C-alpha positions as CSV (number, residue, x, y, z in Angstrom):
1,X,96.0,87.2,99.0
2,X,98.2,90.5,98.2
3,X,101.4,91.4,100.1
4,X,99.3,94.6,101.3
5,X,96.6,92.8,102.5
6,X,98.9,90.4,104.1
7,X,100.7,93.0,106.1
8,X,97.6,94.6,107.4
9,X,96.3,91.8,108.8
10,X,99.8,90.9,110.3
11,X,99.9,94.6,111.7
12,X,96.5,94.3,113.2
13,X,98.0,91.7,115.8
14,X,100.2,94.0,116.9
15,X,103.2,93.8,114.4
16,X,104.1,97.5,113.6
17,X,107.6,97.5,111.9
18,X,107.3,94.7,109.1
19,X,109.0,94.2,105.8
20,X,108.5,91.6,103.7
21,X,110.2,90.2,100.2
22,X,108.9,87.5,97.9
23,X,111.2,85.3,95.1
24,X,109.1,84.0,92.3
25,X,108.3,87.0,90.7
26,X,109.5,87.2,87.0
27,X,111.4,90.5,86.1
28,X,111.0,92.3,83.0
29,X,113.2,95.0,81.2
30,X,111.5,97.3,78.4
31,X,113.1,99.4,75.8
32,X,111.6,100.9,72.5
33,X,113.5,102.1,69.2
34,X,112.9,104.2,65.9
35,X,114.2,102.8,62.5
36,X,114.0,105.8,60.4
37,X,114.7,104.7,56.4
38,X,114.9,107.7,54.6
39,X,114.0,108.3,51.2
40,X,112.4,105.4,50.8
41,X,111.3,105.2,47.5
42,X,114.7,105.2,46.1
43,X,115.9,102.7,48.7
44,X,113.0,100.1,47.5
45,X,114.3,100.4,43.3
46,X,117.9,99.9,44.6
47,X,117.4,96.5,47.3
48,X,116.5,93.6,45.5
49,X,113.8,91.0,47.0
50,X,115.4,88.6,49.5
51,X,118.2,91.5,50.9
52,X,117.8,93.8,54.2
53,X,118.3,96.9,55.9
54,X,118.3,97.4,59.2
55,X,118.9,99.5,62.0
56,X,121.5,100.2,64.5
57,X,121.8,98.0,67.8
58,X,120.2,99.2,70.9
59,X,119.7,97.9,74.6
60,X,117.2,96.5,76.5
61,X,117.2,93.2,78.8
62,X,121.3,92.4,78.5
63,X,120.9,92.1,74.9
64,X,121.9,93.8,72.0
65,X,118.7,94.0,69.0
66,X,118.7,95.0,66.1
67,X,115.5,96.0,63.3
68,X,115.8,94.4,59.6
69,X,113.6,96.0,56.7
70,X,112.8,93.4,53.5
71,X,111.8,96.8,51.3
72,X,110.7,93.8,48.6
73,X,109.8,91.3,50.4
74,X,112.2,88.4,52.2
75,X,111.6,86.0,50.1
76,X,110.3,85.4,46.1
77,X,106.8,84.5,47.6
78,X,106.6,87.8,49.8
79,X,107.1,90.4,46.8
80,X,105.1,93.7,46.6
81,X,105.2,93.3,50.6
82,X,107.4,95.0,53.6
83,X,108.9,91.9,55.5
84,X,110.2,93.3,59.3
85,X,112.1,91.0,61.5
86,X,113.5,92.0,65.1
87,X,116.8,89.9,66.0
88,X,119.1,89.4,68.9
89,X,122.3,91.2,67.4
90,X,124.3,90.3,70.7
91,X,123.7,86.9,70.9
92,X,127.1,85.9,70.4
93,X,128.5,87.1,73.3
94,X,124.9,86.9,75.5
95,X,123.3,84.0,74.5
96,X,119.4,83.5,74.1
97,X,116.8,85.9,74.9
98,X,113.0,85.7,76.0
99,X,111.6,88.6,74.9
100,X,108.1,89.9,73.4
101,X,108.0,92.7,70.6
102,X,105.9,94.7,69.0
103,X,107.1,96.4,65.6
104,X,104.6,99.3,64.3
105,X,104.7,101.6,61.2
106,X,104.2,105.3,62.1
107,X,102.0,107.6,60.2
108,X,102.7,111.5,60.0
109,X,102.0,112.2,63.5
110,X,103.9,109.8,64.8
111,X,101.0,107.3,65.6
112,X,101.1,103.3,65.2
113,X,99.4,103.1,61.9
114,X,99.9,99.1,60.9
115,X,101.1,97.2,64.1
116,X,101.6,93.4,64.5
117,X,102.8,92.0,67.7
118,X,103.7,88.7,69.8
119,X,103.9,88.1,73.5
120,X,107.2,85.7,73.9
121,X,109.6,84.6,71.6
122,X,113.0,82.3,71.8
123,X,115.6,84.3,70.7
124,X,118.7,82.8,69.1
125,X,120.6,84.2,66.7
126,X,118.2,84.4,64.1
127,X,115.5,86.8,64.0
128,X,111.5,86.9,64.8
129,X,109.1,88.8,62.7
130,X,106.8,88.5,59.7
131,X,107.7,88.0,56.3
132,X,104.1,89.7,54.7
133,X,104.0,92.5,57.5
134,X,102.2,95.5,54.8
135,X,101.6,95.7,51.4
136,X,103.4,98.5,49.3
137,X,100.3,99.3,47.8
138,X,99.0,100.1,51.1
139,X,101.7,102.3,51.7
140,X,100.3,105.9,51.1
141,X,102.6,109.1,50.9
142,X,100.7,111.4,52.8
143,X,100.4,109.1,55.9
144,X,103.4,106.8,55.8
145,X,106.1,108.5,53.8
146,X,106.3,112.2,54.8
147,X,109.4,113.9,53.0
148,X,109.9,109.9,51.5
149,X,110.6,108.8,55.2
150,X,109.4,105.8,56.5
151,X,109.7,105.1,60.0
152,X,109.0,102.0,61.8
153,X,109.1,101.9,65.9
154,X,109.8,98.8,67.6
155,X,108.8,98.2,71.7
156,X,110.6,95.1,73.2
157,X,110.0,93.3,76.4
158,X,112.8,91.1,77.7
159,X,112.5,88.7,80.6
160,X,115.3,88.8,82.4
161,X,114.4,86.0,84.8
162,X,113.5,85.4,88.6
163,X,114.0,88.1,90.8
164,X,113.4,88.9,94.8
165,X,111.2,91.9,95.9
166,X,111.3,93.9,98.3
167,X,108.1,95.4,99.4
168,X,109.7,98.4,101.6
169,X,107.9,101.2,100.0
170,X,105.1,99.1,99.8
171,X,105.3,98.9,103.6
172,X,105.7,102.4,104.1
173,X,102.8,103.4,101.7
174,X,100.3,101.1,104.1
175,X,101.4,102.7,107.2
176,X,100.9,105.9,106.0
177,X,97.2,105.3,104.5
178,X,96.4,103.1,107.8
179,X,96.8,106.2,109.9
180,X,95.0,108.5,107.7
181,X,91.5,109.4,108.7
182,X,88.6,109.2,106.7
183,X,88.5,112.6,104.2
184,X,84.3,112.7,105.6
185,X,82.9,112.2,108.6
186,X,81.6,108.3,108.5
187,X,78.6,106.6,109.8
188,X,76.6,103.3,108.7
189,X,78.1,101.7,105.9
190,X,81.3,104.4,105.2
191,X,81.8,103.7,108.8
192,X,81.6,99.9,108.6
193,X,83.5,100.0,104.9
194,X,86.9,102.3,107.0
195,X,86.9,100.1,110.3
196,X,86.4,96.5,108.2
197,X,89.0,97.1,105.0
198,X,92.1,99.6,105.0
199,X,92.3,102.0,102.0
200,X,94.6,101.5,99.3
201,X,94.5,104.5,97.3
202,X,96.3,107.8,98.3
203,X,94.7,110.7,96.0
204,X,97.3,113.6,96.1
205,X,94.9,116.8,94.9
206,X,96.4,120.3,94.0
207,X,97.1,122.1,97.0
208,X,98.8,119.8,98.0
209,X,97.3,117.2,100.6
210,X,96.6,113.1,100.9
211,X,93.2,111.9,100.9
212,X,92.6,108.0,101.6
213,X,90.1,105.7,99.8
214,X,89.3,102.4,98.9
215,X,90.2,101.0,95.1
216,X,86.8,99.0,94.8
217,X,85.1,102.1,96.2
218,X,86.3,104.1,93.1
219,X,86.3,101.5,90.8
220,X,82.5,100.9,91.2
221,X,81.6,104.3,91.3
222,X,82.9,106.2,88.3
223,X,84.3,104.8,85.1
224,X,87.1,107.5,84.8
225,X,88.5,106.4,88.1
226,X,88.1,102.5,87.3
227,X,90.3,103.7,83.8
228,X,93.0,105.3,86.2
229,X,93.7,102.7,88.2
230,X,93.7,100.1,85.6
231,X,97.4,100.7,85.7
232,X,98.0,100.4,89.0
233,X,98.8,96.5,90.2
234,X,96.2,95.4,92.5
235,X,98.8,94.4,95.4
236,X,100.1,97.9,95.8
237,X,98.9,100.7,97.3
238,X,97.8,102.7,94.1
239,X,98.8,106.5,93.6
240,X,96.5,109.5,92.0
241,X,97.2,112.7,91.3
242,X,94.2,115.6,90.7
243,X,96.1,118.8,90.3
244,X,93.2,120.3,89.7
245,X,90.8,119.8,92.3
246,X,91.0,121.3,95.9
247,X,90.9,119.0,99.0
248,X,87.4,120.4,100.0
249,X,86.1,119.5,96.5
250,X,87.5,115.8,96.7
251,X,86.5,115.2,99.7
252,X,83.0,116.3,99.0
253,X,83.1,114.0,96.0
254,X,84.4,111.1,97.9
255,X,81.4,111.4,100.5
256,X,79.0,110.9,97.7
257,X,80.6,107.7,96.2
258,X,80.7,106.4,100.1
259,X,77.7,107.7,101.1
260,X,75.6,109.0,98.2
261,X,74.8,112.1,99.8
262,X,76.1,115.6,98.7
263,X,78.2,117.7,101.5
264,X,76.0,119.6,104.2
265,X,77.7,122.7,102.1
266,X,77.0,121.4,98.7
267,X,75.6,125.7,97.9
268,X,79.0,127.3,98.6
269,X,80.6,124.8,96.4
270,X,78.3,123.7,93.8
271,X,79.9,125.1,91.1
272,X,83.0,123.6,91.8
273,X,81.9,120.2,92.9
274,X,79.7,119.7,89.4
275,X,83.3,120.5,87.6
276,X,84.3,117.5,89.6
277,X,81.0,115.9,89.0
278,X,81.4,116.0,85.6
279,X,84.9,114.9,85.1
280,X,84.0,111.9,86.7
281,X,80.7,111.1,85.5
282,X,79.1,110.7,88.6
283,X,75.6,112.2,87.4
284,X,73.7,112.0,90.4
285,X,75.8,114.4,92.0
286,X,75.8,116.4,88.9
287,X,72.2,116.6,89.0
288,X,72.3,117.9,93.3
289,X,75.2,120.7,91.9
290,X,72.9,122.1,89.2
291,X,69.7,121.8,91.1
292,X,71.8,124.2,93.9
293,X,73.3,126.5,91.5
294,X,69.4,126.8,90.4
295,X,68.1,127.9,93.8
296,X,70.6,130.6,93.9
297,X,70.4,132.1,90.0
298,X,70.3,135.9,90.1
299,X,71.2,138.9,87.7
300,X,74.7,138.7,89.0
301,X,75.5,134.8,89.1
302,X,73.3,134.0,85.7
303,X,75.7,134.2,83.0
304,X,78.2,132.4,85.3
305,X,75.6,129.4,85.7
306,X,74.8,129.3,82.1
307,X,78.4,129.6,81.0
308,X,79.0,126.0,83.3
309,X,75.9,124.8,81.9
310,X,77.0,125.2,77.9
311,X,80.8,123.7,79.0
312,X,79.3,120.9,81.4
313,X,76.1,120.0,79.4
314,X,73.5,121.1,82.4
315,X,70.5,120.4,81.4
316,X,68.4,121.5,84.0
317,X,70.6,124.4,84.9
318,X,70.4,125.8,81.3
319,X,66.6,125.5,81.3
320,X,66.6,127.9,84.6
321,X,69.3,130.3,83.9
322,X,66.8,130.6,80.4
323,X,63.9,130.9,82.7
324,X,65.3,133.9,84.4
325,X,66.6,136.3,81.6
326,X,63.1,135.3,79.9
327,X,61.8,138.1,82.5
328,X,62.6,141.2,80.7
329,X,63.1,143.1,84.1
330,X,66.1,140.5,84.5
331,X,67.8,140.9,81.0
332,X,67.6,144.9,81.5
333,X,69.5,144.2,84.7
334,X,71.8,142.1,83.2
335,X,72.4,144.6,79.9
336,X,72.6,147.1,81.9
337,X,75.9,146.5,83.8
338,X,79.5,146.8,82.2
339,X,80.3,143.7,80.4
340,X,76.7,142.0,80.6
341,X,76.6,141.9,77.0
342,X,79.8,140.4,76.2
343,X,79.9,137.7,79.0
344,X,77.0,136.5,76.9
345,X,78.5,137.0,74.2
346,X,82.1,134.8,74.9
347,X,80.7,132.7,77.7
348,X,77.1,131.3,76.3
349,X,76.5,131.8,73.0
350,X,74.1,129.4,72.6
351,X,71.8,130.8,75.1
352,X,72.4,134.3,73.1
353,X,71.1,133.4,69.6
354,X,68.1,131.8,71.8
355,X,67.2,135.2,73.3
356,X,67.9,136.7,70.2
357,X,64.6,134.8,68.8
358,X,62.9,135.9,71.8
359,X,63.9,139.1,72.3
360,X,63.7,142.0,70.4
361,X,65.1,144.6,72.4
362,X,68.2,142.2,72.2
363,X,68.4,142.3,68.8
364,X,68.6,146.2,68.5
365,X,70.6,146.7,71.3
366,X,73.1,144.0,70.1
367,X,72.9,146.2,66.2
368,X,73.3,149.3,68.1
369,X,76.4,148.1,70.0
370,X,78.1,146.7,66.3
371,X,77.6,150.5,64.5
């Protein structure tokens, strides 16, 4: 049982102010360092096989570390390769260290191009790494040696021992969520879920409001929410920030995920909710929004509807908009507006091209507009 679940169970028994701590979790410290070797081609020509160049030291987890690079290999059998190692440079002062590490050669966009890693090693005075990290013939001047500079990234995670964890912040978050009401009227299955299990996710929306939800509901309903929550530990209250969504849309989104039904006010927010449904890959909700928008297509809204369909891949909505514009009378009204043609050209060019093939009058108007 997670600590948050334990606290929730104890709180049900009438205990309102609860603190908690636990001993046994291993503490870790992480850090990164970039070692850049300028004029690498010249360096490789001058540094012999078995000779190393080394980075400056950098501190992580109470120890000083350095990267060692052998441009022509660490030993005779490593000729033709780059050898890379990580060394506990402060071993004489700070002693042994348990650490995992990752070494990467970066490309010109500063992304790892070749990476090797290991979970944990016992570092004493000697270094750990790879004799044949990368063949020299695999180094590309354009990809790896921009301005003849080789960049090596080192990520280190040091085990700093057992620690006592204080759950004060988690308790506060759990208490806040316990008091939070459901973000929509609950009944049936949704009510049963809410009454049986306390929410364990806080969602902060763009207008500053915070909504409560259950992690397993979000993960089961949306692969995007599942990916967002993957980084949050399972035994803590997860916090999500959705800055481009207002509270009403987020409540409608959550309502659908719990009840599989759109909100009663769907027509008034269908456009905004469609954008959210597309982002979180809720295809059924997205289709419901499309159908609601189709019912209200007129000469003032058809261009916006087609633009929305084009941006978010809405087949049903696009077909409805094209059917509406296929009527000569409707098309004439749209084109007669001051910016009707310009909106079609800029917001939904594929729809315009399709209309060009079908409507000669529109084609003639375009020609006269260009002239």
